[in-house]
C-alpha positions as a printed Julia matrix, in Angstrom:
172×3 Matrix{Float64}:
  -7.99  227.86  157.35
  -9.33  230.66  154.92
 -12.19  229.47  152.45
  -9.76  230.8   149.9
  -7.52  227.71  150.55
  -9.92  225.3   151.08
 -10.87  226.26  147.6
  -7.65  225.77  146.3
  -6.66  222.48  148.38
 -10.2   220.54  147.12
  -9.37  222.39  143.28
  -5.73  220.68  143.49
  -6.71  217.63  144.56
  -9.81  217.17  141.99
  -6.95  218.01  139.39
  -4.74  215.34  140.13
  -2.08  217.83  140.78
   1.43  217.39  143.41
   1.54  220.48  145.46
   3.0   221.59  148.53
   1.18  224.09  150.93
   4.16  226.25  152.89
   1.55  227.26  154.66
  -0.02  230.78  155.06
  -1.78  230.49  152.19
   1.42  229.77  149.81
   1.04  226.6   147.27
   3.87  225.64  145.19
   2.52  223.14  142.52
   4.06  220.95  140.4
   2.44  221.19  136.38
   3.44  218.14  134.13
   4.56  218.37  130.56
   5.43  216.99  127.6
   7.82  219.5   125.86
   8.72  221.34  129.15
   8.46  217.97  131.68
   7.3   220.02  134.12
   5.89  223.65  134.87
   6.48  224.53  138.93
   4.17  226.94  140.15
   3.44  229.51  142.42
  -0.06  230.1   144.29
  -0.78  233.04  146.79
  -3.19  234.05  148.19
  -2.72  237.68  149.68
  -5.06  239.83  152.19
  -6.12  241.52  148.63
  -5.9   239.07  146.22
  -4.43  235.72  144.45
  -0.8   235.55  142.32
   0.32  233.01  140.27
   3.73  232.52  139.04
   5.42  230.23  137.21
   9.08  229.81  135.92
   9.48  229.06  132.08
  12.59  229.44  130.92
  16.45  230.98  132.12
  17.25  234.57  130.14
  18.14  233.53  126.79
  21.28  233.51  125.44
  20.8   235.69  122.01
  17.76  236.44  119.69
  16.87  238.82  122.83
  14.36  241.05  120.73
  12.69  238.03  119.05
  11.91  236.35  122.16
  10.68  239.46  123.43
   8.52  239.69  120.32
   7.4   236.26  120.29
   6.08  237.22  124.4
   4.27  240.68  123.82
   2.57  238.85  120.52
   1.72  235.55  123.14
   0.16  237.91  125.92
  -2.46  239.43  123.52
  -4.2   235.68  123.61
  -3.22  234.45  127.33
  -6.17  234.45  129.64
  -5.67  235.62  133.14
  -1.73  235.15  132.62
   1.01  237.59  131.13
   4.69  237.16  130.4
   7.02  239.17  131.7
  10.61  239.21  132.87
  12.6   239.18  136.31
  15.23  241.42  136.91
  17.38  238.76  135.9
  15.82  238.37  132.25
  14.25  235.03  132.99
  10.96  234.22  131.73
   7.95  233.89  133.99
   4.17  233.92  133.64
   2.0   235.35  136.23
  -1.6   236.72  136.99
  -3.32  238.19  139.57
  -7.07  237.71  140.42
  -9.26  239.59  142.8
  -9.8   237.15  145.82
 -14.0   236.64  144.97
 -13.14  235.83  141.84
 -11.31  232.59  143.21
 -12.86  229.12  142.09
 -12.41  225.55  141.81
 -13.6   226.66  137.68
 -11.2   229.47  138.08
  -8.26  227.56  139.07
  -8.6   225.21  136.39
  -8.78  227.54  133.93
  -5.58  229.51  134.73
  -3.34  226.66  135.51
  -4.73  224.92  132.38
  -3.51  228.43  130.92
  -0.65  228.01  132.41
   0.95  224.78  131.21
  -0.94  225.08  127.95
   1.29  228.16  127.32
   4.89  227.25  129.03
   4.97  224.17  127.42
   3.09  225.38  124.44
   5.65  228.01  123.34
   8.78  225.83  125.55
  10.26  224.75  122.45
   9.75  228.07  120.04
  11.87  229.83  122.92
  14.75  227.26  123.55
  14.8   227.49  119.04
  14.77  231.77  118.95
  17.01  231.92  122.29
  19.44  229.22  122.16
  19.77  227.85  118.99
  23.59  228.57  119.19
  23.71  226.34  122.55
  21.23  223.65  121.08
  23.62  223.24  118.23
  26.82  223.11  119.8
  24.77  220.47  122.8
  24.43  218.3   119.25
  27.69  218.2   118.21
  29.1   217.75  121.0
  26.98  214.29  121.59
  27.34  213.47  118.43
  31.11  213.52  119.13
  30.92  211.73  121.68
  28.41  209.03  121.01
  26.02  210.22  123.07
  21.9   209.9   123.3
  20.06  213.02  121.26
  16.41  211.66  121.9
  15.77  215.36  123.91
  16.71  216.69  120.76
  15.04  215.23  118.05
  12.19  218.58  118.76
  15.81  220.45  117.41
  16.45  218.33  114.27
  15.95  221.33  112.17
  18.04  223.22  113.76
  20.95  221.61  113.28
  20.53  219.57  109.73
  21.38  221.97  106.23
  17.58  222.06  104.24
  18.0   219.51  101.16
  17.84  221.18   98.12
  15.35  220.18   95.39
  16.54  217.75   92.81
  16.07  218.53   89.38
  12.86  217.0    88.15
  11.69  216.64   91.82
   8.63  219.47   91.92
   5.29  218.45   91.13
   2.82  220.61   89.53
  -0.77  220.88   90.09
């Protein structure tokens, strides 16, 4: 086992993260979230670099330009990782470090950034890229009396804004 593998295993264990050692310096890590219930992340110890790759969201159904604009702007604020797309248009967070940079502290920062971005941006990505599907799902569930519990974050997409009633505005 390499010293990098020891650092990775120790850091993951100390953080209490679920992971599967796939051998050959490959680790499949599950990061728990709140909006995105979990983010699956690969950590790969290569010959010359350490790679991080996490699936965030499938290819948007609509408003591609707006989604990509959001991702590009968001990239400017991320530490150690950046958003990218695969050949089918699915959205990932990826990063590369020199092997000499891999420490428990650096892994903690990188995994924290992956979790913050994937979990924190998830609903925004869904709102922009899947609004029509969310509305359709909401209507289908309402028509069948199904639970709307996991769609509550998107209520504003289906409920019309209420107009101000005369005399309801206050002047400061």
